[in-house]
N, C-alpha and C positions, 0 to 999 in steps of 0.2 A: 508437550510432544508425546504422541501414543506409543505404547509399547512395541507394537508389531512395525511402526516405522522406524523406532530407533534401531530395533534389532536388524532390520534390513540395511539401515546407514552403517551400524557397527560392524555387519559382516563384510561389507564392502571395504571399509577402512582397514579391517584386519588382513584381508585376503589381499589387498592391492597396496597398502601403506603409500598413499600417494604424498608427495611433499607437500608441506605446509608452507603457508595458510591454504585451506582449501575448504569450500562448501560443498556438500553432498545433499541433494534434493531428491526426495521420493515422489516421484511423480504420482504414483498411486495415491498417496495421501493428498495430493493436490485434487485429483479426481473426486475422491471421497468428499473433500471438504467441499467442493461445489455441488454435490449431490444433496449433501445436508443444509446448505444454505438454500437451495432450490424447495427443498421440502418444508423448511420453515416460512419461507416466502413463495407458496405455490402459484400466485398469480402475478408474480412480479419478473420482469425480466432482468436477467444477471448481464453485465457488462464488466468482465475482469479488467481492472486497472493495470494495464501491462507494465507501467513503470515498476511496480511493486518487485517483479522479476520478469525480465522478457527473454529468459532462456526459450529457445525454440521448441524444446521438449516440454516444458510448462505451459507454453502456449496450446501445443498439442493436446496435453492433458485436459485444460480447461475447455477446448473445443470438443473433445470425445465426450465430456460429461454433458454436453449440451449448453455451455456457456457463450456469452458473446463477449465484446471488448470495448473498452473505453480506451482510445487511442489519443495521443497528445502532440503527435507531429507525423511527418511523412515517414519516417524510419518503421514507427510501431504500426503506421496502416499497412505498409507494405509486408512487415512481418506477420502480421494477422491474416493477410489474403493469401500470401504464399504458403500459410499453412493449412489452407482451405476454407477459411471463414467466408461467408457470404457478406458482400458489402452492407446489406441491412443490418446485419449483427453487430455492426460496428457505430459507436458514438464518439464524435469528435468532442470530447469533453474540455480540452483546454480552451480557455477564453482569451488567451494571448497567441495570436496566430498571424503570420504574414499572408498577404493575399496570395500568394504563390503556394503555401502551405494549403490554403481553402480550396484552390484550383486542383492541385495534386489529389486531394481526397475525393473531391467531386469527379473529377476524371476517372476514378478508379470505382465509383458508383455509391460512395458514402453519401447520405442524405440527411443524416441526423447531426446537428452541431449544437454547442452551447455557446451563449455569448453573455456579455455582462456591460457593454458600451455601445454607445452610437456608431462610433466608427468601424466596429467590427460588425454590427448589423449591416451596415451599408456595403461593406466588402463582402459579406455573405450574399446579400440581394446581387452583388455585381458578379461574383466569381462561382455562386453555388445557387443559380435562380431556381426558384421553387422549393429549396430545402427545408426541412423542419428545424425550427429553433426553440429551444428552451433557454429562458433567461435565469442566470444565476442571482441567487439573493444573497446579499450580506447579512449575517446573523450574529446577535449577541447571545450566547448561550453559554451552558457549563464548558470549563477550559477543559482541552484534551491535553496529551502528552506532548504532541506537536501540532499545535494551532497553526491555522493560516494567517492569523492576524486579518488584515483589512487588504491584502493583496488582491483578493478576487471577489466577485459578488457586488450587487448594487442594492440600495435600499428599495423596499416594495414601492413606493410611489414612481422611482425611475424605471422599475420592472415593468409596470403598467404602460408607461409610455414608450418603453422599448419595444415591447410586444404589440402595441399599436404600429409602432413604425414598421416591425417587420410585415405585418398584415398589408400596410399600404404600399411596401415595397415589393409585394408579390411573393414575400415568403410564407411558409406555414407555421403560425404561432402555435406551436404543439403544447407548451407548459413552461414549468418552472422547475429548477434545479437547486439544490443547495448540499453543503457539506459541514457536518458539525466537528470537522477536526480529526487528524489521525490519531489512533490509540485512544479513542473516546470512552471512557470507563463509567459514564453514567447513561443508562438506557432512556432515560427521560429526556435527553438533550434533542432528541429528534422532535419533541413536542414544538420546541421553538419556530423550527423551519416549517411543519405541518400547519401549524396555527397561522402563521404569516402567508403562507401560500394558500390556505383556505381564503383569506381576505382578497387576495390578488384574483384568485380565480373569480370569486362572486363580483367584484368590480368589472371585471372585463366581460362577464357574462352579460351584465346591465347594458354594455356597449354593443352586445352581438357578437362577441369574441368568446366561441367556447374553448377554452383550453380542456385538454384531455389527459395531459402526460405529466407525472411528478417524479422526479428523479431524486432520490434522498441519499445519494453520494454511498460512501462508505464509512469508513471511521469504526467498526467493530472492534472491540479489544481483544488481545492475545494475552494470556497468562506468561509474562516474562519471570522476574523475580518476586513479583506480587501477583495476586489473584485478578482475574477479569470475569465480568458476567457471562453466563452461559448465553449461547445463541440463541436459546428459546427465550431468554428473559427479553434480550433485545427485541426479538420478533413480536412478543406479546405487548411490550412498550409500544410499538411502532402501529400495531394493529388498532390497540385502544384510541390511540391519538387519531387515527386516520377516521375511525368510526365517530368520534367525537366531532371532529372537525368537518367532515364531509358527510352529513347522516344522509344526504340524498344519493349518495353512490359515491364510492372511492374511485378516484381517477386511476388510470393506467400507471403501473408503478415500475421503475426502473431502479437497480441498484448498482453501485459501482465500488464493490468490494475489492481490495488489494491484499492487505497485510492478513486479514483473516483466512485467506485462502491458501496462501504459500509459506506463513511464516513456521508453522508447526511441521512442514514438510521438509525443512532444512537444518542440518547442522553443521557448525564451523569448527574445524579442528585448527589450533594453532598451539605453536611452539614456544615455550619459554626461552627468552633470549639470555637474560640476565635478572638476577634477584640481589638488591643492593639496599644498604641503609644510607640517609642522605642528611638527616639531622639528629645530633644526639639526644635532643630534647623530643624527639617524635619517634614513638615505638614502631611505627608502620614501616614495613618493608616497601621498596618499589619493585614491583614485577613488571618487567618489560617482554612484551609479546611479539611474536614477528606478524599479528594482524593488529592495526591501529584504526586510527580516524580516517586515514587516506585509502587503504585498502580491504575495507569491508564494513567498519564499524562506525560509520559516520553518523549514525543515528543517536551514539553516545554523546554528542555535542549537547551542552548544557544538560548533561547526565538524564537526559529526558527518557530513553529507553534504558531500562536497567535488566540486563543479561545476567543469566545465569552461568557460572564458570565451575566445571566438573572436572577434576583431575582424572587422568586416563591412568590405569593401572593401580597399584598398590600405594597410595599416598595417604595412610590414615594417620592417626596420632593428632596431637595437638595442634590447632590452627591459630594463626594470629592476624591482626589487621594489616591491611595492604592497601597501597594505592597501585592501580593498574593502568600502564602506558603502554603505546604503541611504539614501532621500530624507528621512527624517522627522526630527524635532526630538527623538527620544529616543536617549540614548546608547548604549542596547542594540541600536540598529540598525547593528551592525557586522557583516558576513558573515565576514571573513577577517582576523584580525589576528595570528594565531598560526601559521597555515597558510601556507608560502611560497607566494606567488604572484608571477608577473611578466607585465606588460604592456608594450607598445611605449612607449618615450620619447616618440614622435610623438602619442600619445593626447591628444585635445584635448575640450573641451565639445561636444557635439553629435554626435559618434561613436557609432556604434552597436556593440554588443556581442550576438553569440548564445550562448545557454546550451543546449546540446544536452541530450538525456535527462533533461527537465524534466516529462514528461506525468504524473507521479504528485506528490502532496501539494504542488501548488503552488497551484492555484485554491482547492482544497477546504480549505487553510489561510488562505487570503487574507482579510484583516480587511474590515468593511464599509466603514468611512469614517475609519479612523485618521487624524489631520491632515486630515482632508476629501479623502483620496485614496481614488478608486473601486477595487472589487474589480477583481482582475486579469481583463482582458477575454480571452475564449477564442475561438478560430475553429478549427472541426473541418472537416477535408476528408474527402470520401469519392470515391474515383476521382479525386483531384486537384482536387475541385471543392470550393469552400465550401459546407457543409450548415447551419451554424448560427453564431450569434454571441451573447456574453453579456457 
């Protein structure tokens, strides 16, 4: 998180002292990040993955900076259009969709869809006639912090047949899509998808089907408790791979970033509810917070995303090992039990902790009322002033 963003958020928290847990998002930081990404990929279309943070003020900030949107359903479609986005700036990236969802988007002007199965291609032909279709590839590549497994995508030979089917059904076979997994820390990971895509492009070109678009997804990493590559490193690796595998000319490029645009714009403040020892042979204290896996910190599942915890105020002195857990009566609501964490020995109930870089996948993963706990409240800032709260 950048210093100016942190200063604006801390000023708001000091002046307003909102009840915890809460997330504060600096939308100026979102707009700045959009511009940085488009500067690194000047020839690419940007489609913000709305699921990362669907706050209306965040959507407005992306739009104001010139970004488009990757939507996954009717609600996200309507959200972006209500913010003023043009339908042609929306890409329906979810391959799992009902016919009614396709019809809903198509009726509102969306003409760009992603697919990975025969049944879905047929539904697109029926409910979105003439629409552009990109087929999502299933990849084996370097593991990310939160991989997709085999839920999405198809193998290259199947992609070839699906694009042929799309053309035969009157759809526009636009190109290919792939995703290297969320929080991907290996810039070379995109090489696998670009290489496989180039082969599919060539095979279909021999059949007279000229693909023109390549959607390389998102996945660019964010430095949480450990470092991540610079955005420029990701961009350089992607450019080198595109030149190597598309020597006759790089296709039209689309990006679907989510985390990298909004994570560093947000800070979650939480209160310590209880500090307790549990086992005489374990020196670790249990630190229970009012934010847990069900109200903001779902990405701590399997301890995949490792956030930083920073005491608010003067909590210096010696630190000791801790297990960090959430507030609910669910035994799975433990954030970090295997990853080593240390917090001040002076930490007590009522103390506050700040968790920076939490602008992505916190409110959008928050439950409605598990244990009667309200969804994580969000405050958005623009120009350092609050613009909205939910």
